[in-house]
DRENFILO-478390 format. One record per residue (C-alpha): residue in three letters; chain; x, y, z. Coordinates in steps of 0.001 Angstrom, whole numbers. Each point is the difference from the previous one (the first is absolute). Example, Ala and Ser with C-alpha at 12.3 -4.5 7.8 and 13.67 -1.06 7.14 Angstrom:
BEGIN
aa_ch_X_Y_Z
ALA_A_12300_-4500_7800
SER_A_1370_3440_-660
! end
This chain:
BEGIN
aa_ch_X_Y_Z
MET_A_29077_8230_31593
ASP_A_3178_-431_-2036
PHE_A_-727_-1560_-3376
SER_A_3536_242_-1264
GLN_A_836_-3484_1302
PHE_A_-1169_-2630_-2443
SER_A_-2750_-2314_1190
ALA_A_-1805_-2445_-2276
LEU_A_-3179_502_2029
THR_A_228_3789_-342
PHE_A_727_-294_-3717
PHE_A_-2999_-2223_-750
GLY_A_-2151_2024_2382
ALA_A_917_3122_-1968
ILE_A_-1008_-1737_-3237
ALA_A_-3298_-1030_1620
ILE_A_-719_3605_1052
PHE_A_855_1180_-3513
ILE_A_-2323_-2513_-1709
TYR_A_-2790_622_2517
GLY_A_240_3718_-718
ILE_A_-412_-594_-3740
ARG_A_-3051_-2200_605
LEU_A_-1535_2497_2443
THR_A_483_2897_-2421
ARG_A_-1553_-1956_-2865
ALA_A_-3005_-1043_2117
GLY_A_-587_3582_1169
VAL_A_128_1418_-3518
GLN_A_-2344_-2659_-1383
LEU_A_-2506_537_2805
LEU_A_164_3771_-441
THR_A_-530_-95_-3759
GLY_A_-2649_-2762_66
ASP_A_-1583_-782_-3384
ARG_A_906_3274_-1712
LEU_A_3274_-1190_-1516
ARG_A_-1635_-3203_-1262
THR_A_-2686_2114_-1680
ILE_A_2661_2098_-1737
LEU_A_1685_-3160_-1258
ALA_A_-3275_-1371_-1322
SER_A_-736_3183_-1982
LEU_A_3195_5_-2060
THR_A_-22_351_-3759
GLU_A_2098_-1862_-2547
ASN_A_2565_2848_-43
ARG_A_3228_-1726_1032
PHE_A_1615_3215_1272
LEU_A_-3010_788_2159
ALA_A_66_-3576_1319
LEU_A_3714_365_769
GLY_A_-540_3277_1863
VAL_A_-2993_-1222_1997
GLY_A_1845_-3194_944
ALA_A_2957_2040_1266
VAL_A_-2145_2463_1982
ILE_A_-2233_-2630_1599
THR_A_2959_-2149_1034
LEU_A_1823_3110_1236
ILE_A_-2961_466_2355
LEU_A_-509_-3668_903
GLN_A_3725_-794_139
SER_A_-739_-3547_-1094
SER_A_305_-1087_-3613
SER_A_-1461_-3341_1120
ALA_A_-3261_1684_1071
THR_A_-243_1672_-3415
THR_A_804_-3124_-2021
ILE_A_-2381_-2169_2072
ASN_A_-2746_2484_-902
LEU_A_1025_-267_-3649
VAL_A_-247_-3810_79
GLY_A_-3612_313_1112
PHE_A_-882_2758_-2484
VAL_A_1341_-1910_-3003
ALA_A_-1543_-3273_1215
SER_A_-3431_1650_193
GLY_A_380_1728_-3384
ALA_A_-1_3506_1494
MET_A_3482_708_-1403
THR_A_2041_-1290_-2927
LEU_A_3335_-1748_395
THR_A_1763_2770_-1952
GLN_A_-1457_2634_2297
ALA_A_955_-1968_3123
MET_A_3598_-388_-1178
GLY_A_308_3770_-378
VAL_A_-1249_480_3558
MET_A_2445_-2649_1237
LEU_A_2994_1773_-1494
GLY_A_-1081_3209_1698
ALA_A_-617_-1815_3289
ASP_A_3556_-1305_20
ILE_A_1294_3581_-207
GLY_A_-2373_1230_2703
THR_A_1183_-2605_2470
THR_A_3561_1419_-30
PHE_A_-1029_2986_2151
VAL_A_651_-1596_3406
VAL_A_3379_-1303_-1153
MET_A_952_3507_-1135
LEU_A_-976_1326_3430
LEU_A_2093_-2642_1766
ALA_A_3065_1103_-1944
VAL_A_-250_3588_1256
LYS_A_2822_500_2463
GLY_A_-1147_934_3469
ILE_A_-3702_-671_-577
ALA_A_106_-2802_2585
THR_A_571_2642_2699
TYR_A_-3659_1033_-426
SER_A_-1241_-3475_937
LEU_A_-761_784_3646
LEU_A_-1697_3257_-964
LEU_A_-2294_-1893_-2382
LEU_A_-793_-2582_2695
VAL_A_-898_2725_2490
ALA_A_-2100_1830_-2615
GLY_A_-1822_-3229_-838
LEU_A_-775_-640_3674
VAL_A_-1258_3560_522
VAL_A_-2292_-249_-3028
ASP_A_-1339_-3341_1274
ILE_A_-710_1437_3469
LEU_A_-1694_3148_-1323
ARG_A_-1912_-1645_-2852
ARG_A_-3777_208_-152
GLY_A_-635_-2501_-2748
LYS_A_1571_-2889_-1850
ARG_A_1679_2288_-2529
GLY_A_2195_1340_2793
ARG_A_957_-3561_837
TYR_A_1007_-669_-3601
VAL_A_2153_3149_-104
SER_A_1581_-1167_3266
MET_A_745_-3388_-1569
ILE_A_1746_1702_-2941
LEU_A_2125_2265_2234
MET_A_956_-2789_2376
GLY_A_641_-2348_-2915
PHE_A_2534_2379_-1512
GLY_A_1418_543_3501
PHE_A_583_-3744_411
VAL_A_1502_-242_-3495
PHE_A_2543_2740_717
PHE_A_656_-1245_3547
GLY_A_653_-3498_-1354
MET_A_2419_1493_-2517
LYS_A_1732_1901_2795
LEU_A_432_-3191_2035
ILE_A_1347_-1963_-2964
ILE_A_2536_2725_-779
ALA_A_1023_237_3665
VAL_A_346_-3765_426
THR_A_1962_-532_-3200
GLY_A_2052_3206_197
SER_A_2499_-1536_2393
LEU_A_593_-2901_-2387
GLN_A_1460_1935_-2912
GLU_A_3539_-728_1148
ASP_A_-692_-3703_594
PRO_A_2150_-1847_-2588
LEU_A_-2113_-3182_107
LEU_A_-3243_1849_-688
ARG_A_1619_2071_-2719
GLU_A_1169_-3240_-1603
ILE_A_-3521_-1433_173
PHE_A_-1512_3059_-1676
ALA_A_2780_45_-2569
SER_A_-872_-3616_-844
LEU_A_-3552_1125_-699
ALA_A_1359_2339_-2649
ASP_A_1775_-3013_-1536
ARG_A_-3268_-1995_-74
PRO_A_-2546_2482_-1381
TRP_A_-2502_-2611_-1206
LEU_A_-122_-1643_3426
THR_A_-414_3437_1596
MET_A_-2874_771_-2352
VAL_A_-1755_-3265_950
ALA_A_460_876_3692
GLY_A_-1563_3428_-586
LEU_A_-2870_-1627_-1878
ALA_A_-619_-2556_2781
PHE_A_84_2684_2718
THR_A_-2522_2108_-1934
VAL_A_-2373_-2944_-434
ALA_A_289_-804_3713
VAL_A_-853_3524_1218
GLN_A_-2275_884_-2961
ASN_A_1612_3417_-465
SER_A_2814_1051_-2323
ALA_A_940_3030_2136
ALA_A_1193_-2231_2846
PRO_A_3043_-1663_-1684
ILE_A_904_3213_-1841
GLY_A_-307_1999_3242
LEU_A_2263_-2526_1727
ALA_A_2564_386_-2795
ILE_A_-172_3795_407
ALA_A_536_-328_3765
LEU_A_3050_-2225_-564
ALA_A_1295_2530_-2540
PHE_A_-358_2761_2619
SER_A_2165_-2194_2263
GLY_A_2606_-368_-2731
LEU_A_-568_-3751_-381
PHE_A_-1668_16_-3424
THR_A_1295_1283_-3309
LEU_A_-2254_783_-2943
GLU_A_1164_-3172_-1765
THR_A_-1012_-2097_3002
ALA_A_-3398_1676_336
LEU_A_-1099_-32_-3652
PRO_A_-858_-3756_-112
ILE_A_-2075_463_3173
VAL_A_-1876_2884_-1656
LEU_A_-673_-2143_-3078
GLY_A_-1046_-3012_2080
ALA_A_-2363_2181_2046
ASN_A_-1636_1267_-3179
VAL_A_-636_-3530_-1244
GLY_A_-1183_-1120_3444
ALA_A_-2558_2831_4
CYS_A_-1952_-2019_-2597
SER_A_-907_-2616_2606
GLY_A_-3066_1959_1182
SER_A_-1608_119_-3441
ILE_A_941_-3636_-671
LEU_A_-1683_-1182_3204
ALA_A_-3073_2148_-725
SER_A_-286_-1470_-3496
LEU_A_-36_-3631_1147
GLY_A_-3721_153_713
SER_A_-762_2065_-3099
ASN_A_-895_-879_-3571
ALA_A_2401_18_-2949
ALA_A_-460_3758_-566
GLY_A_989_758_3594
ARG_A_2991_-2342_-105
ARG_A_1296_1811_-3075
VAL_A_446_3173_2070
ALA_A_2223_-1835_2486
LEU_A_1924_-1668_-2836
ALA_A_563_3365_-1702
HIS_A_1245_1534_3258
PHE_A_2413_-2883_551
LEU_A_1290_-25_-3593
PHE_A_631_3754_24
LYS_A_1906_-157_3287
ALA_A_1824_-3285_-590
SER_A_1152_796_-3544
GLY_A_1133_3449_1127
ALA_A_1866_-1437_3004
VAL_A_1756_-2652_-2092
ALA_A_1038_2628_-2566
ALA_A_1279_2280_2765
MET_A_1931_-2874_1573
LEU_A_1616_-864_-3332
LEU_A_869_3698_-417
LEU_A_742_604_3671
LYS_A_3083_2162_-538
PRO_A_-1634_2344_-2580
PHE_A_-3091_165_2224
ALA_A_2158_1003_2980
GLN_A_1788_2582_-2131
SER_A_-3318_1529_-1110
VAL_A_-1063_247_3655
THR_A_3290_1657_965
TRP_A_-226_2417_-2946
PHE_A_-3594_950_820
ALA_A_884_524_3667
ALA_A_2917_2225_-1011
GLN_A_-2347_2175_-2053
LEU_A_-2190_501_3054
HIS_A_2832_572_2451
GLY_A_3729_-99_-395
SER_A_743_-2553_2736
PHE_A_-3126_-2077_480
PRO_A_312_-2584_2822
VAL_A_-422_-3709_-701
SER_A_-3281_-38_1958
GLY_A_-1447_2584_-2385
GLN_A_1332_-1867_-3029
ILE_A_-1847_-3138_1122
ALA_A_-3285_1923_104
ILE_A_756_1499_-3428
ALA_A_717_-3500_-1350
HIS_A_-3444_-1127_1164
LEU_A_-1626_2977_-1746
LEU_A_2082_-267_-3193
PHE_A_-717_-3724_-387
ASN_A_-3736_686_-68
VAL_A_450_3015_-2290
TYR_A_1947_-2225_-2406
LEU_A_-2900_-2495_49
VAL_A_-2382_2809_-978
ILE_A_2284_1150_-2846
VAL_A_288_-3545_-1381
PHE_A_-3502_-1385_534
LEU_A_-2407_2965_-231
PRO_A_257_168_-3842
LEU_A_-427_-3806_-140
LEU_A_-3140_-425_2109
LYS_A_-2244_-1294_-2809
PRO_A_2531_-2542_-1366
ALA_A_755_-1049_3593
ALA_A_-3729_-497_689
TRP_A_-277_-2138_-3162
LEU_A_2975_-2141_1082
ILE_A_-1332_-494_3534
GLN_A_-3402_-1045_-1346
LYS_A_1772_-2595_-2140
LEU_A_2042_-1214_2974
LEU_A_-3093_-227_2200
PRO_A_-3043_-667_-2215
ASP_A_-3556_-433_1267
PRO_A_-756_-3567_1080
ARG_A_-1902_-2025_-2569
LYS_A_-3625_-880_601
GLY_A_-339_-2992_2278
GLU_A_3273_725_1755
GLU_A_-1315_2632_2409
GLU_A_726_-495_3651
LYS_A_-2621_-1200_2451
PHE_A_-2346_2846_817
ARG_A_1249_2131_2888
PRO_A_575_3659_899
ARG_A_2575_1671_-2230
TYR_A_776_3243_1771
LEU_A_-277_-593_3754
ASP_A_3748_182_603
PRO_A_757_-261_3770
LYS_A_2952_2389_-421
SER_A_-2375_2779_-1039
LEU_A_-1564_-107_3483
GLU_A_2968_2092_1151
THR_A_-1390_2845_-2138
PRO_A_-3778_392_514
SER_A_-550_2066_-3163
LEU_A_1671_-2751_-2036
ALA_A_-2013_-2706_1802
PHE_A_-3220_1871_-824
ALA_A_1052_321_-3651
ASN_A_536_-3765_-155
VAL_A_-3409_-628_1579
ARG_A_-1632_2234_-2615
ARG_A_1602_-2073_-2741
GLU_A_-1437_-3190_1484
MET_A_-3388_1725_308
LEU_A_111_764_-3721
ARG_A_513_-3730_-565
MET_A_-3070_-681_2158
LEU_A_-1992_2549_-1992
ASP_A_1144_-1589_-3261
LEU_A_-1080_-3438_1254
ASP_A_-3386_1385_1078
LEU_A_-423_1624_-3414
GLY_A_819_-3272_-1775
MET_A_-2467_-1929_2167
PHE_A_-2701_2603_-531
ARG_A_546_188_-3756
ASP_A_-289_-3798_-334
CYS_A_-2885_-612_2380
LEU_A_-2715_1017_-2475
ALA_A_1385_-2492_-2545
VAL_A_-838_-2778_2489
PHE_A_-3680_1067_-179
GLU_A_80_277_-3773
LYS_A_1768_-3309_-748
ASN_A_-934_-2037_3094
ASP_A_3757_-599_300
ARG_A_893_-1889_3214
VAL_A_3707_-164_-964
LEU_A_178_3799_-136
LEU_A_-1930_152_3269
GLU_A_2666_-2119_1735
ALA_A_2793_2100_-1527
ILE_A_-1575_3165_1438
GLN_A_-255_-1669_3415
SER_A_3735_-786_-82
GLU_A_730_3664_-758
ASP_A_-1974_971_3102
ASP_A_2368_-2229_1994
GLN_A_2858_2123_-1337
VAL_A_-1775_3206_1064
ASP_A_-462_-1464_3488
LEU_A_3688_-962_149
LEU_A_1146_3517_-931
ASN_A_-2398_1533_2512
ARG_A_1371_-2208_2776
GLU_A_3650_593_-907
ILE_A_-450_3789_-270
LYS_A_-1568_169_3458
PHE_A_2753_-2151_1510
PHE_A_2582_2217_-1723
LEU_A_-1508_3249_1294
ALA_A_-307_-1482_3500
ARG_A_3802_-330_59
LEU_A_480_3772_-322
SER_A_1145_1505_3267
LEU_A_-2447_2631_1267
GLU_A_2998_1889_1397
GLN_A_1260_520_-3545
LEU_A_-3227_1505_-1311
SER_A_-899_3664_-149
PRO_A_-3690_841_652
GLU_A_-573_285_-3751
GLN_A_1662_-3370_-596
GLY_A_-2087_-1586_2781
GLU_A_-3135_1202_-1784
MET_A_1373_-1306_-3284
GLU_A_566_-3454_1536
LEU_A_-3621_-195_1202
ARG_A_-1273_1256_-3360
LEU_A_1974_-2639_-1900
ILE_A_-1387_-2729_2263
GLU_A_-3557_1246_-650
MET_A_602_204_-3768
THR_A_1397_-3515_-53
GLY_A_-3087_-1198_1863
ILE_A_-2237_1661_-2605
LEU_A_1828_-1797_-2816
GLU_A_-423_-3320_1803
GLU_A_-3707_715_514
ILE_A_-433_617_-3736
GLY_A_1582_-3384_-717
ASP_A_-2224_-1686_2582
ILE_A_-3185_1488_-1530
ILE_A_1008_-1270_-3438
ASN_A_933_-3434_1329
ARG_A_-2725_-621_2570
SER_A_-2935_2021_-1282
VAL_A_306_505_-3752
LEU_A_1363_-3465_-768
GLU_A_-2551_-1585_2317
LEU_A_-2713_1582_-2156
ALA_A_1795_-1284_-3127
GLU_A_57_-3506_1482
LYS_A_-3721_274_732
LYS_A_-725_1087_-3584
ILE_A_2068_-2879_-1409
ARG_A_-1673_-2514_2340
THR_A_-3544_1090_-828
GLY_A_645_515_-3717
ARG_A_-1809_3330_-49
LYS_A_559_2842_-2459
PHE_A_-204_3782_290
SER_A_-2285_1967_-2293
GLU_A_1792_1734_-2851
GLU_A_-776_3443_1420
GLY_A_1032_-1006_3525
TRP_A_3262_-1544_-1183
ALA_A_800_3126_-2059
GLU_A_-555_2162_3087
LEU_A_2242_-2219_2163
LYS_A_2741_85_-2618
ASP_A_-209_3793_-251
PHE_A_96_424_3782
HIS_A_2947_-2413_214
ALA_A_1901_1863_-2760
ARG_A_-454_3320_1808
ILE_A_1484_-1485_3169
VAL_A_2926_-1504_-1950
GLU_A_719_3533_-1210
ASN_A_-64_1241_3607
PHE_A_2391_-2792_976
GLN_A_2417_1147_-2706
ILE_A_-286_3655_1040
ALA_A_692_-994_3628
ALA_A_3071_-2000_-1037
GLY_A_1326_2926_-2041
SER_A_-640_2456_2825
LEU_A_1773_-2126_2618
ALA_A_2939_-836_-2281
THR_A_663_3637_-939
GLU_A_-1372_1656_3177
ASP_A_-2262_2102_-2246
ALA_A_-2844_1643_1952
THR_A_-1620_1187_-3272
LEU_A_-695_-3618_-953
ALA_A_-1340_-603_3490
ARG_A_-2528_2834_-394
LYS_A_-1029_-1409_-3373
LEU_A_-696_-3364_1624
LEU_A_-2172_1577_2690
ARG_A_-2042_1793_-2690
HIS_A_-515_-3342_-1730
ASN_A_-1026_-1495_3322
GLU_A_-2781_2568_406
GLN_A_-1271_-863_-3484
LEU_A_-26_-3716_810
VAL_A_-2249_599_3019
ARG_A_-2654_1282_-2416
VAL_A_704_-2724_-2577
GLU_A_-460_-2767_2598
LYS_A_-3423_1387_986
GLU_A_-1019_278_-3660
TYR_A_997_-3623_-684
GLN_A_-1787_-1219_3136
GLN_A_-3171_1738_-1160
ALA_A_388_-1373_-3529
HIS_A_218_-3528_1411
LEU_A_-3115_559_2148
ASN_A_-1844_1263_-3083
ARG_A_848_-3231_-1813
LEU_A_-1255_-1975_2980
HIS_A_-3296_1904_-89
SER_A_-314_-747_-3729
GLY_A_352_-3730_751
ARG_A_3268_-683_-1845
LYS_A_843_-3668_638
GLU_A_3822_436_105
SER_A_-297_2951_2372
LEU_A_-2251_-1983_2350
GLU_A_2361_-2997_43
THR_A_3198_2011_547
SER_A_-1403_2839_2103
SER_A_1868_-802_3244
ILE_A_3264_-680_-1854
HIS_A_-380_3153_-2101
LEU_A_-714_2357_2897
ASP_A_2636_-1562_2288
LEU_A_2611_191_-2762
LEU_A_-854_3642_-688
ALA_A_271_774_3740
ASN_A_3362_-1770_315
LEU_A_1407_1811_-3013
TYR_A_-1119_3250_1620
ARG_A_1670_-1005_3306
ILE_A_3262_-576_-1840
ASN_A_-221_3412_-1642
PHE_A_-748_1587_3390
LEU_A_3169_-1611_1422
ILE_A_2105_1281_-2924
ALA_A_-1166_3537_803
LYS_A_690_-598_3695
LEU_A_3515_-1182_-867
ILE_A_692_3205_-1913
ARG_A_-1350_2192_2800
LYS_A_2365_-1754_2426
ALA_A_2900_603_-2385
TYR_A_-635_3759_-149
PRO_A_-1181_1095_3452
GLY_A_-968_3666_142
ILE_A_477_522_-3742
LEU_A_-3247_-1446_-1287
ASP_A_-2286_1409_2708
! end
């Protein structure tokens, strides 16, 4: 087929193949790496240079700065990472995402497109597991990217002598701000900054684009790349939204400065290219411009991370009490369903909210017995409604994950998360339906525990509160050492419950009036507290399968 004759259908088809290849490559890499990269992100220290390096390496592997920044939104929103730390990772991520663009600028690399497609097909045919399929997706994705580039170059190559088209592209150079907006809009539409920059490189290969024409597109694509983190932050709290705001302010302020200094910026690109190679083609200079822009952002903003974090917190403060939004899930972003490991991370954040609600209900429930407080009782019941809502929304969210996308390990993770969510709901139901029902009975009958019995119930309750807190810390930090500590406590509580049961029976035998009157409430309450503790231990065992056996 001769692609030298221009056809609008062929041109847009080539762009579609190019964008599909980028998406396929990203999906394959994310499926292959699973949760490991997210775990690395979560374990970062406050060292800004380490954060920068890890952000660059992870995004170099993922080839999606959006995937990295969406993770950061969730980490900061849940308190697992500071804003300063996240901004360092973001700056590194923006450098890491330049890799594909640098590849596209290599002359002649598009000739390997068919070889990559064939290799991807062979791997898919010979594969024995899902990992082979993911490798096939990566190979074929790059094959489609390079084949799309080849088509674009072939289609547009015949147009370099067309005076009308040359005039149109020359007019773009005369309207750099409009060109930048077009690059921004295209990036938002396709959700990938490599697509508009790759198109500019292809047009440069054809001789239709100069560096001056392409630079506004590069800058617009960099600003448009913030759209992923902005969309992810819409359902987050103020801490999560600050990450998206920081990403946008870094990119937008840098792009505006570069546009105002467009000629010096172009000269710095040309000078740098000349140092690398005497006669660097325009296509290569465009890729270097993309890299240099993000390097300049690092040079300017890395020393200013703490002042920048302070400013962003002032621009986007925490909402005042009474102005919180209606209760709803914060982290179940539908866009994260495209990346199962990210979807699972968001589910875990919502589960921590469920655990926090359960802990609050459990901590307060004994005060209802002590103070005969019906107002507090009703408040705890409303919190159980929130636990039920999160349980329902998490299960609906996980049901939307495509089984085709999941590796065997991720399929097991999905089932485990559903079971853990069910355990958290069951804890809330026991507090609401069993414990509070006993509190209502005590209030209605006007009975009172014996001093010794009440002291034992309070001690047993306090021990379980401690286990709740250990469980929350273990799940938030993925610390198996804390999980083992909880299970040791659980074994001790088995003995304590039996001791307190026997102590109550001894008081009954001695004829204590309060013990006789509250015997059924006392023993049922002790049993329900024990059930809750048993479920906390069960939750932790589900979270660490194979580790705690």
